[in-house]
C-alpha positions as CSV (number, residue, x, y, z in Angstrom):
1,M,-118.2,30.1,-36.1
2,T,-118.8,26.5,-36.6
3,K,-116.3,23.8,-37.9
4,Q,-116.4,21.8,-41.0
5,I,-115.3,18.2,-40.4
6,L,-114.4,15.9,-42.6
7,I,-116.5,13.8,-44.7
8,Q,-114.4,11.0,-45.9
9,S,-112.5,8.5,-43.8
10,S,-109.5,9.4,-41.8
11,E,-106.9,7.1,-39.8
12,I,-104.8,8.4,-36.8
13,Q,-102.1,6.3,-35.6
14,I,-100.4,6.8,-31.8
15,C,-97.3,5.8,-30.3
16,L,-98.0,4.0,-27.2
17,G,-94.7,2.9,-26.3
18,S,-93.1,3.4,-22.9
19,S,-91.7,6.8,-23.7
20,C,-94.6,8.5,-25.5
21,F,-96.8,7.0,-23.0
22,S,-95.3,8.8,-20.1
23,R,-94.5,12.0,-22.1
24,G,-98.6,12.6,-22.4
25,N,-100.0,10.4,-24.9
26,R,-101.9,8.5,-22.2
27,E,-103.9,11.7,-21.9
28,V,-103.5,12.6,-25.9
29,V,-105.7,9.4,-26.5
30,Q,-108.4,10.0,-24.3
31,L,-108.3,13.7,-25.8
32,I,-108.6,12.3,-29.2
33,R,-111.2,9.6,-28.3
34,D,-113.5,12.4,-26.7
35,Y,-113.0,15.0,-29.6
36,L,-113.8,11.9,-32.0
37,K,-117.2,11.4,-29.9
38,K,-118.1,15.2,-29.5
39,N,-117.9,15.6,-33.1
40,H,-119.3,12.2,-34.1
41,L,-116.2,11.1,-35.9
42,D,-116.1,7.9,-34.1
43,D,-117.5,6.0,-37.4
44,K,-115.4,8.4,-39.7
45,V,-111.7,8.0,-38.0
46,M,-110.2,5.2,-37.2
47,L,-107.6,5.4,-34.0
48,R,-104.7,3.0,-33.7
49,G,-102.3,2.8,-31.5
50,A,-98.8,1.1,-31.8
51,R,-96.4,-0.4,-29.7
52,C,-93.5,1.8,-30.5
53,M,-92.6,3.8,-33.5
54,D,-89.1,4.2,-32.8
55,R,-89.3,8.2,-32.6
56,C,-88.9,8.0,-28.8
57,S,-86.6,11.3,-28.7
58,D,-89.3,13.1,-30.8
59,G,-92.5,12.0,-28.2
60,P,-95.1,12.5,-28.0
61,F,-95.6,11.1,-31.8
62,L,-98.4,10.5,-33.7
63,I,-99.8,10.5,-37.6
64,I,-102.9,11.8,-38.9
65,N,-103.4,10.6,-42.4
66,G,-99.6,10.1,-43.2
67,K,-98.7,13.7,-41.8
68,T,-96.0,12.5,-38.8
69,F,-96.6,15.3,-35.7
70,V,-94.0,15.3,-32.8
71,Q,-94.3,16.6,-29.2
72,I,-97.7,17.0,-29.4
73,G,-99.1,18.0,-26.0
74,V,-102.5,18.1,-24.6
75,Q,-103.0,21.5,-24.9
76,D,-102.3,21.4,-28.7
77,I,-104.5,18.4,-29.8
78,E,-107.7,20.2,-30.1
79,K,-106.8,22.7,-32.4
80,L,-104.6,20.1,-34.6
81,L,-107.1,17.7,-34.8
82,E,-109.8,20.7,-35.9
83,K,-107.1,21.4,-38.7
84,E,-106.2,18.0,-40.0
85,L,-109.7,16.6,-39.9
86,A,-111.5,19.6,-41.5
87,E,-112.8,19.0,-45.0
88,P,-110.4,19.8,-48.0
89,G,-110.9,23.7,-48.5
90,K,-112.5,24.4,-45.4
91,R,-109.2,24.1,-43.1
92,P,-108.4,27.2,-40.8
Protein backbone atom coordinates (compact mmCIF):
# COMPACT_ATOMS: atom_id res chain seq x y z
CA MET A 1 0.00 0.00 0.00
CA THR A 2 1.47 3.36 -0.98
CA LYS A 3 1.09 6.36 1.25
CA GLN A 4 -0.43 9.55 -0.08
CA ILE A 5 1.91 12.30 1.05
CA LEU A 6 0.90 15.92 1.30
CA ILE A 7 0.73 18.37 -1.56
CA GLN A 8 0.61 21.72 0.29
CA SER A 9 3.54 22.90 2.37
CA SER A 10 3.89 22.03 6.05
CA GLU A 11 6.03 23.10 8.97
CA ILE A 12 7.72 21.07 11.67
CA GLN A 13 9.23 22.83 14.68
CA ILE A 14 11.41 20.77 16.96
CA CYS A 15 12.82 21.75 20.32
CA LEU A 16 16.61 21.54 20.45
CA GLY A 17 16.92 22.75 24.02
CA SER A 18 19.33 20.72 26.14
CA SER A 19 16.59 18.70 27.88
CA CYS A 20 14.76 17.65 24.69
CA PHE A 21 18.03 17.20 22.82
CA SER A 22 19.38 14.82 25.47
CA ARG A 23 16.04 12.95 25.64
CA GLY A 24 16.17 12.00 21.98
CA ASN A 25 15.45 14.95 19.72
CA ARG A 26 18.97 14.67 18.31
CA GLU A 27 18.01 11.34 16.74
CA VAL A 28 14.47 12.52 15.92
CA VAL A 29 15.87 15.44 13.86
CA GLN A 30 17.93 13.03 11.75
CA LEU A 31 14.99 10.67 11.30
CA ILE A 32 12.79 13.57 10.14
CA ARG A 33 15.45 14.70 7.66
CA ASP A 34 15.81 11.15 6.33
CA TYR A 35 12.03 10.75 6.05
CA LEU A 36 11.61 14.02 4.16
CA LYS A 37 14.40 13.13 1.75
CA LYS A 38 13.15 9.56 1.20
CA ASN A 39 9.64 10.83 0.45
CA HIS A 40 10.78 13.81 -1.67
CA LEU A 41 9.28 16.32 0.77
CA ASP A 42 12.38 18.47 1.31
CA ASP A 43 10.84 21.35 -0.63
CA LYS A 44 7.34 20.95 0.85
CA VAL A 45 8.12 20.74 4.56
CA MET A 46 9.95 23.43 6.51
CA LEU A 47 11.92 21.85 9.37
CA ARG A 48 12.89 24.40 12.00
CA GLY A 49 14.74 23.95 15.24
CA ALA A 50 14.14 26.05 18.34
CA ARG A 51 16.51 26.68 21.22
CA CYS A 52 13.97 25.90 23.93
CA MET A 53 10.19 25.82 23.78
CA ASP A 54 9.77 25.95 27.59
CA ARG A 55 8.16 22.50 27.78
CA CYS A 56 11.18 20.67 29.18
CA SER A 57 9.18 18.23 31.30
CA ASP A 58 7.20 17.20 28.19
CA GLY A 59 10.21 16.53 25.98
CA PRO A 60 11.08 15.45 23.43
CA PHE A 61 8.76 18.12 22.08
CA LEU A 62 7.76 19.04 18.53
CA ILE A 63 5.02 20.86 16.63
CA ILE A 64 3.72 19.76 13.23
CA ASN A 65 1.44 22.24 11.46
CA GLY A 66 0.46 23.79 14.77
CA LYS A 67 -0.27 20.48 16.55
CA THR A 68 1.84 19.76 19.62
CA PHE A 69 3.42 16.36 20.25
CA VAL A 70 5.19 15.46 23.49
CA GLN A 71 7.49 12.63 24.52
CA ILE A 72 8.05 11.61 20.90
CA GLY A 73 10.65 8.91 20.56
CA VAL A 74 12.56 7.52 17.61
CA GLN A 75 10.19 4.55 17.49
CA ASP A 76 7.19 6.89 17.01
CA ILE A 77 8.43 9.43 14.50
CA GLU A 78 7.88 7.70 11.15
CA LYS A 79 4.29 6.72 11.93
CA LEU A 80 3.61 10.24 13.23
CA LEU A 81 5.03 11.84 10.07
CA GLU A 82 3.01 9.54 7.83
CA LYS A 83 -0.15 10.49 9.68
CA GLU A 84 0.46 14.24 9.98
CA LEU A 85 1.90 14.82 6.50
CA ALA A 86 -0.71 12.81 4.61
CA GLU A 87 -3.06 14.60 2.25
CA PRO A 88 -6.30 15.65 3.92
CA GLY A 89 -8.86 12.91 3.40
CA LYS A 90 -6.11 10.30 2.96
CA ARG A 91 -5.02 10.01 6.57
CA PRO A 92 -4.67 6.50 7.95
